[in-house]
N, C-alpha and C positions, 0 to 999 in steps of 0.2 A: 536507166539506171537510177538508183535512187539517191537522192540529193546528200551532200555532207553533214551533219549536223550533231550539234558537239553536246552529248549528254550527261547525264551523270547515274553510276551505279551504288545500287549498297547493299551490300548483305546485311541485312537483320541476325544469325551468328557472326559474325567478325564485323566489324565495325569499320568498316575501311573502303571510305571514299575513294574514287578513280574519275579524273575530273580525264573524258575523254570523247573520243573524235571517229567518225565510222571510217574502217578501210574496205570491209565490204561484208555487204549484208544478200539475202539467200533466203525466198521464200517457197515460192516456186508456182508462184498465185498462177490463177487462170493456166494450169496445164503450163508452164513453160519456164524453164530456167531463165532467170536473171543475168546469169554466168556463166561463159565456160564448164563446162565438166569433163574429165579426162577418165580415161581407164589407166586406172592404174599398172603396177606388176604382175599383175593376174587377176583378170577380170574384164569386166565391161566399166562402163559409166556410167552416173547417178543418172535417171529420170526420172523426169516427175509422173510421179500417178493421183489418179482421183481418188482419196479418203479422205470422205466423212467421219466429222467429230473430230480431226485434226486440233495439236490446239489452241493455233488463230485462227479456227473456223472459217478458211476460206476453203476449206476440201479439196485443198491440194499437199501435195506432200514430194521427197523425193525420195525414191526406193533403188537401194544396192542390192541383185541377188549375186550369189556365190553360184553359179551350175553353167556362171561361164569356162572357169576353171578348170584345168584337173586337179586342184587342189583343196577344195570346196573354199576360195579364199572369193572375194568381193572386197573391191580396195578402190576409188575413184578421188581426184581432187580437182580442184580448181584455187583461185588465186595466185598470186605474185608469190615466186621463187624467192622472193630477196625478201617475203616479212620475217621481221625477227624475232621484237619485241611485240605481243597483243595477247590479247586476253579474248579468247575463241569461245563461244559457247554454242550450244546450241539442244532441240528437244530428240529425244533419240526415244522410240516404242524397242521395250527392253518385255520381250517373254519370260517367264519363268519358270515356263516347262522343256527346257529345253538347253542344253549345253553344248552354248555355240555365242561366243565371244560378239558383240556390240560395241561399237562407241566410236570415237574421234579418232583421225590423225593427224599429227602439224608437222611444220621443220619436214613437213617431206618433201625429198631429192626428185625434181621433175626430169632431171637428163638422166641418168642412168638408172631410177627410179629400184632403189638400192636402199634406202635408209629413209628412216622418217619414225618421230615419236610415235606410238598410240594412248589414249586412256578407255578402254574397254571394260565391260563387265556381262556380268557374266551369272544368272540369276533361276538355281531349281534349287528349290527349297528340296532335303528329306533325299534328294537324290543321289550317287556315290560319286560328283564329281564336286570338288569345293566350289562355294560359293563365291564371290568376291570382287571389287574394283577392283584394276590394275593401271599400271604405269607400267610399258614395256620398250620396248627400241628394234627397231628393225635396224641392226648396221652394214654398209661396207663389207668391214670385216670379218663378219660371219654374217653371210647371206644364209644361212638357215634359218629355226626358226629366231623370234622375235627374241631377245633377252631381258627379261624380268627383273628390274628396277624396283620399283614398291607393289607390295600386294595391300589391299585393305579387305579384311573377310566380315564378320560379324559384326561383329566387336566394338568394330573399329568404324563402322559406318553409323552416322547417325538415322535412330531408329530402326537398324536395322536390317537387314534383309527384305524387300519387297515380297511380300506373299501374293502379288497377282499382276499381271502379265497389265503395263501402260505405258506411260510416256513421262520420258524421267528430264530433265535438265542436266546436262553433263557440260561443264567448265574446265579452264585451266586457262592459266595468266603463266604464259613463257618468259623469264624475264631471264637475259643473257644464261647460264648455266643453272637458275635458279626456278621451280614450279613449283604451285599452288593451285590444290583442284579443290572444285565442288560440284559435291550430291546434291539435289534440290533445294542449291542456296545454301549448304551447307556443307563448308569448310572440313575438306576433313584434316585426322590428324595425323599429326609431323610432318606438313609443312609449314621450310621450303625445301623439298626433295633436291636434291641437287647429280644431274649429268654432266656429262663435258662431252657428248658424241656428238652433237649438230647444231649449230646458230640458227640458221636459215632455211625459211622452205615452205611449201605452200603448205591450206590445209585441206583437209578431207575426209569421209568416212574410211570404215572398215568394219567387214562381218568377216568370219572365220567360226567354221567345225569341223571335228573332226573326220567325222563317218559320212555324212551326207553332203549332196547339192543341192540342196532342196529347201533353203531358207531364202531370207533377204531382209536386211534392213529399209526402218524406215526411220527418215531425218528429214525436219522443219522446221523453220524461226533460226537457221543459224547466224549468226553476228558476232563479228570482228572488229574486235576495235584494239586503238592504240594510248596507251594512257600518258598524260604529259607530269602529272604530277599526283606520285604515287604515296599514300604513308604505309605501304609494302616495302615498298623499294626504297624510300628515304626522302633522296634528292627531286631537284626536276633533270629530264635529260636534256643533255643538251651535247651538241656536237662538234670536237673540236675547228669546224673547217667545213663550209654550206658543203649540200650534198645532195644531187640528183639521182632519184632511185630511179628503174627500169619502172614503166607504164604497167598498168595488170588491170583486166587482163590483156592478155597480148598472146594473139591476134586482136584484133581489137572487131570489134560488131557493130555495136550498136554505141557503143563509148566505152571511156575508158579511164583509169584515174590516175594519176602521177602527184608521186610524194618526195616529197623536199626540203632538206635540212639547215635551218639556220643558227649557227654557232653564237648569234647576240643579235641585237636590233637590230634592222640595216633594212637598205631599199631593197625590191626582191621583183624581178620582172619575168615571168612562165610566160613562153610562146608556141606555137607551132605553126611551123615551115612546112611545105613541101620542098621535095628533095631541089627543086629550082629554085630554090629562096622567096617563093611566095607565101609572106603570112595571111593564114587564115584562123588562128585565135589570140587572143589574147586573157590566160586564163587568172591570171593574176596580176598585180601595178601595185606599187606603193613601199610604204614603213608597214614592216614586218615583226611581230615579236620571234627571238629566239627558242627553236626548237624545231616541231615535225609539223607544216604543215602536208591538207591533201586538197590537190583540185579534178575535179572534173572535165572532161571536154567529151561533148556532144556532138561526134559528126554526122547528124542527120546534115543530107545532101550534098556529099562532099564523096570526090568517086575513092573509091579502091585503091593502095598501093600505100608507098613509106612516105613516112612523116617524120620531120624533125621535131624535137621539144628540147628547148633552148632555155636553161635559167640565166641568167645574167643577175650578179649584184658586183657590189663595189671590190668582191676579191677575184673576179673576173668572170669567163663564163663556162658552164658545162651542159652537152648535149647527149641525149638519148634517141635511138630510130626508133620506131613503133610501125605493124603495120595494120591496113584498113584493108578488112575483106570485104566484098560484099555476096 
């Protein structure tokens, strides 16, 4: 797993600064996914493939086909189902000669796989279909075609519709019921967009074509971060009480992340135990600032089985269970 390193993101077109820490990263380096990817409601799981000339230059990307389903859909998800407010960006290869939707899914329901938001692109200049960026939602209340929330057509997209196939950076900031979107570093007009469908879920990727099951989405350099102070949102995000989140990924293979939130500056200790009560790791201990914290647990040398994550603060003790697979 990659280390949790705080960093700053600047968008030149919209000078908004986020003080963020890493929640999730995926680069498919060396032909191996860093995180588990699962098949979605219709399709197969993401896989790493060789692709020279990708944005990061390492020669590997994620690939998701739509030929495994009866509905010409490919959808795959990863990360924690408890992620709520986050910034999600990725490089997506978008052809301009196909009437196909390519893009991101987020706040994906990982249980019934019936809901999730999408930020997708369809570019075919001169074709019979409308070229656009689209924000839409799959809803458990309406399990058919996703419902459109907002469209951005040629006049709304900075630089207009791309005329050549290529890699594009797509990004979304989800904050409560508000959403901001960027395309190639440019914030789209009309943000924030408001929708009240869902507040939590994993991240993922999506591809769909109305007629042909022979397309694949390529994606790379996925980053998901959480902002502590945001000029967009205004204030420091502080929980009302200490809160321990479920680890992700879960089940665990090589490592996992555990997030917790503190309502004020206080002493906190995060530990890992076996179900027999043997402590195997202390992930954090000491005085810590209010807000969200993320700790990484490296499981090297530990046997498969169930483990207990315990957060101890002056407000009490909270526990979560995780499963380690070998």
